[in-house]
C-alpha positions, 0 to 999 in steps of 0.5 A: 500500500502506498501512503503519504502522511502529508496527503492523509493529514490534508484529506483529514482537514478537508473532511472537517472543512479546513482548506488543505495543502499537502507539501512533500519533498522527494527525499533521496538518501545520500542525495538530499541535503539539509538545505534542500528543505529550506529551498523547498519551503522557499519554492512553495512560499508563493503558492502557500501565500496565494492559497492563504490570500484566497482563503482570507478572501473566501475564494479558495475552492471548497473541497479542494486539496492543493498537493505540492510535490517538490522534486529533490534539489528544489533550488533547481526548480524552473517553475510550477506545473499544474496537473490533475491528481492521478486516480491510479490505485494499485491492485489490491492483493491479499496474502494469508499470514501465519498467526505465529508471524506478526503482520508488518503493521503490527511489527512496525507499530511494535517498533514505533509505539510512541508514533501511535501515541503522538498521532493520537495526541495530535487530534483533528485540529493538527490534521491541517498542519503541513509537515516535512519529513526530515531525515537526520543521521538516519533518524526520522523527525517530523516538523510542523511546517504550519507554525513556520509558515504562520510565523513567516506570514506574521513577519510581513 
């Protein structure tokens, strides 16, 4: 199953009527630099500011989720291309699993128990928060980009 937590959070916000934006950076091991995250945020700011302006004016389309995919090496971005979201869905297949062997989801959550607790604590108010996955020293950390964007907006 393919899953994007950025899209999941934006879809959840959309369900509650919150205007939604999802931003994902195409992170590549041993290629992506820490500065790429800053460059990605800078590349997305014009789109984010335009969306915030539309939200304030009441012209942001209801039921619309803006999904921004930023390629690796965002400083090389030459522009934006507006496309329709793909409707592709991989064929589902089911495989019998032995009761003595833990499923991958159980195994994953067993290894990352605090993740479930953290997600439960976030609640629906945080589901609108944009986030980036930052990988530092092989350890994944989740940063809330929403607060960064709000602070940047307030600085103007």
